[in-house]
ROSE-4610 file (N, C-alpha, C; in Angstrom, 1 decimal, always signed):
// ROSE-4610
residu = [M/M/M/M/M/M/R/R/R/T/T/T/Y/Y/Y/L/L/L/V/V/V/V/V/V/V/V/V/D/D/D/D/D/D/T/T/T/D/D/D/E/E/E/S/S/S/R/R/R/L/L/L/A/A/A/Q/Q/Q/R/R/R/F/F/F/A/A/A/G/G/G/R/R/R/R/R/R/A/A/A/A/A/A/Q/Q/Q/T/T/T/Q/Q/Q/G/G/G/N/N/N/V/V/V/H/H/H/L/L/L/L/L/L/I/I/I/V/V/V/T/T/T/E/E/E/P/P/P/P/P/P/Q/Q/Q/F/F/F/V/V/V/A/A/A/W/W/W/G/G/G/G/G/G/V/V/V/Q/Q/Q/E/E/E/T/T/T/I/I/I/E/E/E/A/A/A/E/E/E/A/A/A/A/A/A/E/E/E/L/L/L/S/S/S/E/E/E/T/T/T/V/V/V/V/V/V/R/R/R/A/A/A/A/A/A/A/A/A/E/E/E/A/A/A/L/L/L/H/H/H/F/F/F/D/D/D/F/F/F/G/G/G/L/L/L/S/S/S/P/P/P/K/K/K/V/V/V/S/S/S/V/V/V/R/R/R/Q/Q/Q/G/G/G/D/D/D/A/A/A/V/V/V/A/A/A/V/V/V/V/V/V/R/R/R/D/D/D/I/I/I/I/I/I/A/A/A/E/E/E/D/D/D/T/T/T/Q/Q/Q/I/I/I/A/A/A/V/V/V/L/L/L/V/V/V/L/L/L/G/G/G/T/T/T/A/A/A/P/P/P/S/S/S/G/G/G/P/P/P/P/P/P/G/G/G/P/P/P/L/L/L/V/V/V/S/S/S/H/H/H/F/F/F/A/A/A/G/G/G/H/H/H/D/D/D/C/C/C/G/G/G/I/I/I/L/L/L/T/T/T/V/V/V/P/P/P/V/V/V/M/M/M/L/L/L/I/I/I/P/P/P/G/G/G/S/S/S/L/L/L/S/S/S/L/L/L/E/E/E/E/E/E/V/V/V/D/D/D/Q/Q/Q/L/L/L/S/S/S]
num = [1/1/1/2/2/2/3/3/3/4/4/4/5/5/5/6/6/6/7/7/7/8/8/8/9/9/9/10/10/10/11/11/11/12/12/12/13/13/13/14/14/14/15/15/15/16/16/16/17/17/17/18/18/18/19/19/19/20/20/20/21/21/21/22/22/22/23/23/23/24/24/24/25/25/25/26/26/26/27/27/27/28/28/28/29/29/29/30/30/30/31/31/31/32/32/32/33/33/33/34/34/34/35/35/35/36/36/36/37/37/37/38/38/38/39/39/39/40/40/40/41/41/41/42/42/42/43/43/43/44/44/44/45/45/45/46/46/46/47/47/47/48/48/48/49/49/49/50/50/50/51/51/51/52/52/52/53/53/53/54/54/54/55/55/55/56/56/56/57/57/57/58/58/58/59/59/59/60/60/60/61/61/61/62/62/62/63/63/63/64/64/64/65/65/65/66/66/66/67/67/67/68/68/68/69/69/69/70/70/70/71/71/71/72/72/72/73/73/73/74/74/74/75/75/75/76/76/76/77/77/77/78/78/78/79/79/79/80/80/80/81/81/81/82/82/82/83/83/83/84/84/84/85/85/85/86/86/86/87/87/87/88/88/88/89/89/89/90/90/90/91/91/91/92/92/92/93/93/93/94/94/94/95/95/95/96/96/96/97/97/97/98/98/98/99/99/99/100/100/100/101/101/101/102/102/102/103/103/103/104/104/104/105/105/105/106/106/106/107/107/107/108/108/108/109/109/109/110/110/110/111/111/111/112/112/112/113/113/113/114/114/114/115/115/115/116/116/116/117/117/117/118/118/118/119/119/119/120/120/120/121/121/121/122/122/122/123/123/123/124/124/124/125/125/125/126/126/126/127/127/127/128/128/128/129/129/129/130/130/130/131/131/131/132/132/132/133/133/133/134/134/134/135/135/135/136/136/136/137/137/137/138/138/138/139/139/139/140/140/140/141/141/141/142/142/142/143/143/143/144/144/144/145/145/145/146/146/146/147/147/147/148/148/148/149/149/149/150/150/150/151/151/151/152/152/152]
x = [+123.5/+124.3/+124.0/+125.1/+124.9/+124.5/+123.5/+123.1/+124.0/+124.6/+125.6/+125.0/+125.1/+124.7/+125.9/+126.0/+127.1/+126.8/+127.7/+127.5/+128.7/+128.5/+129.6/+129.8/+131.0/+131.4/+132.1/+131.7/+132.4/+132.2/+132.7/+132.7/+131.5/+130.3/+129.1/+128.1/+127.2/+126.1/+125.2/+124.9/+124.0/+124.7/+126.0/+126.7/+126.6/+126.7/+126.6/+125.2/+124.2/+122.8/+122.7/+123.2/+123.2/+123.9/+125.1/+125.8/+125.0/+124.4/+123.6/+122.4/+121.7/+120.6/+121.1/+122.2/+122.7/+123.2/+123.8/+124.2/+123.1/+122.0/+120.9/+120.2/+120.0/+119.4/+120.3/+121.6/+122.5/+122.4/+122.4/+122.4/+121.0/+120.0/+118.6/+118.5/+119.2/+119.1/+120.3/+121.1/+122.3/+123.2/+123.2/+124.0/+125.3/+125.8/+127.0/+127.0/+127.9/+128.0/+129.4/+129.4/+130.6/+130.7/+131.8/+132.0/+133.0/+132.6/+133.4/+133.7/+135.0/+135.3/+136.1/+135.7/+136.4/+137.0/+138.3/+139.0/+139.2/+139.1/+139.3/+140.8/+141.1/+142.6/+143.1/+144.3/+144.8/+145.1/+145.0/+145.4/+146.9/+147.4/+148.8/+149.5/+150.5/+151.3/+152.7/+153.3/+154.6/+155.7/+155.7/+156.8/+156.4/+157.2/+156.9/+156.7/+157.5/+157.4/+156.0/+155.6/+154.3/+153.2/+153.3/+152.3/+152.2/+153.3/+153.3/+152.7/+153.0/+152.4/+150.9/+150.4/+148.9/+148.3/+148.8/+148.3/+148.3/+149.4/+149.5/+148.5/+148.3/+147.3/+145.9/+145.5/+144.2/+144.0/+145.0/+144.8/+144.7/+145.4/+145.3/+143.9/+143.4/+142.1/+141.0/+141.1/+140.2/+140.2/+141.4/+141.6/+141.0/+141.2/+140.6/+139.1/+138.5/+137.0/+136.4/+137.0/+136.4/+136.7/+137.8/+138.1/+137.1/+136.8/+135.8/+134.4/+134.1/+132.8/+132.8/+133.8/+133.9/+133.8/+134.5/+134.5/+133.1/+132.4/+131.0/+130.1/+130.2/+129.4/+129.7/+131.0/+131.4/+130.8/+131.0/+130.6/+129.1/+128.4/+126.9/+126.2/+126.7/+125.9/+126.7/+128.0/+128.8/+129.2/+129.2/+129.5/+131.0/+131.6/+132.9/+132.8/+132.6/+132.3/+133.5/+133.2/+134.3/+134.6/+135.8/+136.2/+137.0/+136.6/+137.3/+137.6/+138.9/+139.3/+139.8/+139.2/+139.5/+139.7/+140.5/+140.7/+140.1/+139.4/+138.8/+137.5/+136.7/+135.4/+134.4/+133.7/+132.9/+131.8/+131.2/+130.1/+130.7/+131.9/+132.5/+133.0/+133.5/+134.0/+132.8/+131.7/+130.5/+130.0/+130.0/+129.5/+130.5/+131.8/+132.8/+132.7/+132.5/+132.3/+131.1/+130.0/+128.8/+129.0/+129.7/+130.0/+131.0/+131.9/+132.9/+132.4/+131.5/+131.1/+129.7/+129.5/+128.2/+127.3/+127.8/+127.0/+126.3/+126.7/+126.0/+124.6/+123.7/+122.2/+121.6/+122.2/+121.6/+122.7/+122.5/+123.3/+122.6/+123.2/+122.6/+123.3/+122.6/+123.1/+122.4/+123.1/+122.5/+122.3/+121.2/+120.9/+121.1/+121.4/+121.5/+120.2/+120.2/+118.9/+118.2/+118.9/+118.2/+119.1/+118.6/+119.4/+119.4/+120.1/+120.2/+120.9/+120.5/+121.2/+122.7/+123.5/+124.8/+125.0/+126.2/+126.4/+126.0/+126.3/+125.9/+124.4/+123.7/+122.3/+121.7/+122.1/+121.6/+121.8/+123.0/+123.3/+122.5/+122.6/+122.0/+120.5/+120.0/+118.5/+117.9/+118.7/+118.3/+118.8/+119.9/+120.5/+120.6/+121.2/+121.5/+120.5/+119.4/+118.6/+117.9/+117.7/+117.1/+118.0/+119.3/+120.2/+121.1/+121.0/+121.7/+121.2/+122.0/+121.6/+121.1/+121.2/+120.7/+119.8/+118.9/+118.1/+119.0/+118.5/+119.1/+118.2/+118.7/+118.0/+118.6/+117.7/+118.1/+117.6/+118.6/+118.3/+118.3/+117.1/+117.0/+117.9/+118.7/+119.6/+118.9/+117.6/+116.8/+116.3/+116.5/+116.0/+116.9/+116.3/+117.1/+117.6/+118.5/+119.0/+117.8/+116.9/+115.8/+114.9/+114.7/+113.9/+114.5/+115.8/+116.5/+116.4/+116.5/+116.4/+115.0/+114.0/+112.6/+112.4/+113.0/+112.8/+113.6/+114.7/+115.5/+115.2]
y = [+99.8/+98.9/+99.1/+99.1/+99.3/+98.0/+98.0/+96.8/+96.6/+95.4/+95.1/+93.9/+94.1/+93.1/+92.3/+91.0/+90.2/+89.7/+89.9/+89.5/+88.7/+87.4/+86.6/+87.0/+87.4/+88.0/+87.0/+87.0/+86.3/+87.1/+86.6/+87.3/+86.9/+86.9/+86.5/+87.7/+87.7/+88.7/+88.6/+87.4/+87.2/+87.8/+87.7/+88.2/+89.8/+90.3/+91.8/+92.3/+91.5/+91.9/+91.8/+90.8/+90.7/+91.9/+92.3/+93.4/+94.7/+94.9/+96.1/+96.1/+95.0/+95.0/+95.3/+94.7/+95.0/+96.4/+97.0/+98.4/+99.3/+99.1/+100.0/+99.9/+98.7/+98.5/+99.2/+99.0/+99.6/+101.1/+101.6/+103.1/+103.6/+102.9/+103.4/+103.2/+102.3/+102.0/+102.5/+103.3/+103.8/+102.6/+101.6/+100.4/+100.4/+99.2/+99.0/+97.6/+97.3/+96.0/+95.4/+94.1/+93.3/+92.4/+92.7/+91.8/+90.7/+89.5/+88.4/+87.6/+87.4/+86.5/+85.3/+84.2/+82.9/+82.2/+81.9/+81.1/+79.7/+78.8/+77.4/+77.1/+76.3/+76.0/+75.3/+75.7/+75.2/+73.7/+73.0/+71.6/+71.6/+70.5/+70.4/+70.1/+70.9/+70.7/+70.3/+69.3/+68.8/+69.9/+70.8/+71.8/+73.0/+73.4/+74.5/+75.8/+76.1/+77.4/+77.5/+76.4/+76.4/+76.6/+76.0/+76.1/+77.6/+78.2/+79.6/+80.5/+80.2/+81.0/+80.9/+79.6/+79.4/+80.1/+80.1/+80.7/+82.2/+82.8/+84.2/+84.7/+83.9/+84.3/+84.3/+83.3/+83.2/+84.4/+84.7/+85.8/+87.1/+87.3/+88.5/+88.7/+87.6/+87.6/+88.0/+87.3/+87.6/+89.1/+89.6/+91.0/+91.9/+91.6/+92.4/+92.4/+91.3/+91.1/+91.9/+91.7/+92.3/+93.8/+94.2/+95.7/+96.4/+95.7/+96.3/+96.4/+95.4/+95.4/+96.5/+96.7/+97.7/+99.1/+99.3/+100.6/+100.9/+99.9/+100.1/+100.5/+99.9/+100.3/+101.7/+102.1/+103.4/+104.4/+104.1/+105.1/+105.2/+104.1/+104.1/+104.6/+104.2/+104.5/+105.2/+105.6/+106.3/+105.4/+104.1/+103.2/+102.9/+102.5/+102.0/+100.6/+99.7/+98.3/+97.7/+96.8/+96.0/+94.9/+94.5/+93.5/+92.4/+91.1/+90.0/+89.1/+88.6/+87.7/+86.5/+85.3/+84.1/+83.0/+82.0/+80.8/+79.6/+78.7/+77.6/+77.2/+76.4/+75.9/+77.1/+77.5/+78.7/+78.7/+77.5/+77.4/+77.7/+77.0/+77.2/+78.7/+79.3/+80.6/+81.6/+81.4/+82.3/+82.1/+80.9/+80.7/+81.4/+81.3/+81.9/+83.5/+84.0/+85.5/+86.0/+85.3/+85.6/+85.6/+84.5/+84.4/+85.5/+85.9/+86.9/+88.3/+88.7/+90.1/+90.2/+90.7/+90.8/+91.8/+92.7/+93.7/+93.1/+91.9/+91.3/+91.0/+91.5/+91.3/+90.5/+90.3/+89.6/+89.0/+87.8/+87.2/+87.3/+88.0/+88.2/+87.4/+86.5/+85.6/+85.8/+85.9/+85.9/+84.5/+84.3/+83.0/+83.0/+81.8/+81.7/+82.0/+82.5/+82.8/+81.5/+80.5/+79.2/+78.0/+76.9/+75.7/+75.5/+74.5/+74.2/+75.4/+75.5/+76.6/+76.2/+77.2/+77.0/+76.4/+76.0/+75.4/+76.2/+77.5/+78.4/+78.5/+78.8/+78.9/+77.6/+76.5/+75.2/+74.9/+75.3/+75.0/+76.0/+77.3/+78.2/+78.4/+78.0/+78.1/+76.7/+75.7/+74.4/+73.9/+73.2/+72.5/+73.4/+74.6/+75.4/+76.6/+76.7/+77.9/+78.0/+76.9/+77.0/+77.3/+77.2/+77.4/+78.7/+79.3/+80.6/+81.6/+82.6/+83.6/+84.9/+84.8/+85.9/+85.4/+86.2/+85.8/+85.8/+85.0/+84.8/+85.5/+86.4/+87.0/+86.5/+85.9/+85.4/+86.3/+86.8/+87.7/+87.0/+86.8/+86.1/+86.6/+85.8/+86.2/+86.6/+86.3/+86.7/+88.2/+88.9/+90.2/+91.2/+92.3/+93.3/+94.3/+95.1/+96.1/+97.0/+97.4/+98.2/+97.5/+96.2/+95.4/+95.2/+95.1/+95.0/+96.4/+97.4/+98.8/+99.0/+98.5/+98.6/+97.8/+96.6/+95.8/+96.3/+97.0/+97.4/+98.8]
z = [+77.1/+76.3/+74.8/+74.0/+72.6/+71.9/+71.1/+70.4/+69.2/+69.2/+68.1/+67.3/+66.0/+65.0/+64.5/+64.8/+64.3/+62.9/+62.0/+60.6/+60.2/+59.7/+59.2/+57.8/+57.5/+56.2/+55.3/+54.0/+53.0/+51.7/+50.6/+49.4/+48.5/+49.1/+48.4/+48.4/+47.4/+47.4/+48.6/+49.1/+50.2/+51.5/+51.6/+52.7/+52.7/+51.5/+51.4/+51.7/+51.4/+51.8/+53.3/+54.0/+55.4/+56.0/+55.5/+56.0/+55.9/+54.7/+54.5/+55.5/+55.7/+56.6/+58.0/+58.4/+59.8/+59.9/+58.9/+58.9/+59.1/+58.3/+58.4/+59.7/+60.3/+61.6/+62.7/+62.6/+63.6/+63.5/+62.3/+62.2/+62.8/+62.6/+63.1/+64.6/+65.2/+66.6/+67.4/+66.8/+67.5/+68.0/+67.2/+67.5/+66.6/+66.5/+65.7/+65.1/+64.3/+63.6/+64.0/+64.2/+64.4/+63.2/+62.4/+61.2/+61.5/+61.2/+61.5/+60.2/+60.0/+58.8/+59.4/+59.0/+59.5/+58.3/+58.5/+57.5/+58.0/+57.1/+57.5/+57.7/+58.7/+58.9/+57.6/+57.1/+55.9/+56.0/+54.9/+54.9/+54.9/+55.6/+55.7/+54.4/+54.1/+52.9/+53.3/+52.7/+53.2/+53.1/+52.2/+52.1/+52.9/+53.8/+54.7/+54.0/+53.0/+52.3/+51.5/+51.0/+50.3/+51.3/+52.4/+53.5/+53.9/+54.1/+54.6/+53.5/+52.2/+51.1/+51.1/+51.2/+51.2/+52.3/+53.5/+54.7/+54.5/+54.0/+53.8/+52.7/+51.7/+50.6/+51.2/+52.0/+52.6/+53.6/+54.4/+55.3/+54.5/+53.5/+52.7/+52.0/+51.5/+50.9/+52.0/+53.1/+54.2/+54.6/+54.8/+55.2/+54.1/+52.9/+51.8/+51.8/+52.0/+52.0/+53.2/+54.4/+55.6/+55.6/+55.1/+55.0/+54.0/+52.9/+52.0/+52.7/+53.4/+54.2/+55.2/+55.9/+56.9/+56.3/+55.2/+54.5/+53.9/+53.4/+52.9/+54.1/+55.2/+56.4/+56.8/+56.8/+57.2/+56.2/+54.9/+53.9/+53.8/+53.9/+53.7/+55.0/+56.2/+57.4/+58.5/+58.2/+59.2/+60.4/+60.2/+61.3/+61.3/+62.4/+62.6/+63.2/+62.3/+62.8/+63.5/+64.4/+65.0/+64.0/+63.9/+62.9/+63.6/+63.3/+63.9/+62.7/+62.6/+61.7/+62.5/+62.3/+63.1/+62.1/+62.6/+61.8/+62.7/+62.0/+62.7/+62.1/+62.9/+62.5/+62.7/+61.6/+61.6/+62.7/+62.9/+63.9/+65.3/+65.6/+66.9/+67.1/+66.1/+66.2/+66.4/+65.7/+66.0/+67.4/+67.9/+69.3/+70.2/+70.0/+70.8/+70.8/+69.6/+69.5/+70.3/+70.2/+70.9/+72.4/+72.9/+74.3/+74.8/+73.9/+74.3/+74.3/+73.4/+73.2/+73.7/+74.9/+75.5/+74.9/+74.0/+73.3/+72.1/+71.6/+70.5/+70.8/+70.1/+70.3/+69.3/+68.1/+67.0/+66.1/+65.7/+64.6/+63.3/+62.3/+61.0/+60.0/+59.3/+58.3/+57.0/+55.9/+54.6/+54.1/+53.4/+52.9/+51.3/+50.8/+49.3/+48.7/+47.5/+46.8/+46.4/+46.3/+46.0/+46.4/+46.4/+46.8/+48.3/+48.8/+50.2/+51.0/+52.2/+53.0/+53.3/+53.5/+53.9/+55.3/+55.7/+57.0/+58.2/+58.1/+59.3/+59.4/+58.3/+58.4/+58.8/+58.3/+58.7/+60.2/+60.7/+62.1/+63.0/+62.8/+63.7/+63.6/+62.4/+62.3/+62.6/+62.8/+63.0/+64.4/+64.3/+65.5/+66.8/+66.6/+67.8/+68.0/+67.3/+67.4/+68.7/+69.4/+70.7/+71.9/+71.7/+72.8/+72.6/+71.5/+71.4/+72.3/+72.7/+73.6/+72.9/+71.6/+70.7/+69.6/+69.1/+68.0/+66.7/+65.8/+64.4/+63.4/+62.6/+61.5/+60.2/+59.4/+58.1/+57.0/+56.2/+55.2/+53.9/+53.2/+52.0/+50.9/+50.2/+49.2/+47.9/+47.8/+46.6/+46.7/+47.8/+47.9/+47.1/+46.7/+46.0/+47.1/+46.8/+47.8/+48.3/+47.4/+47.7/+48.7/+48.5/+49.4/+50.8/+50.8/+52.1/+52.8/+52.1/+52.7/+53.2/+52.5/+53.0/+54.3/+54.4/+55.5/+56.8/+56.5/+57.6/+58.1]
């Protein structure tokens, strides 16, 4: 079975560090990376055309972010990551992806360099850490690229 590292993608530096860590680990273990981007369901807008435009812009931004992440993993490590774009509650979507993809061996999350942890880190390193079927790796956002490379 191929070891797959699940990384939740967004447009932050800490997410890019988590992606790099997962990419290096996958390349060294003949594994792969599963990139997941989750968009929040849009708030209801009374005018249908405006609602459609908001949803289209959010989908386009998500596709751009996840495509850039996939291209970086391919360029840097020769990987062809699996990509999932989902809408909904991020915690529930991550749980669903882990349940659906039996090759996922690790959930890799980037942490903010300072301040309180984000909702995924708070949830999966706290509330649900004992019931997940895979380990959670937290990549500190204060690390440099060189430090991430040394650790991975």
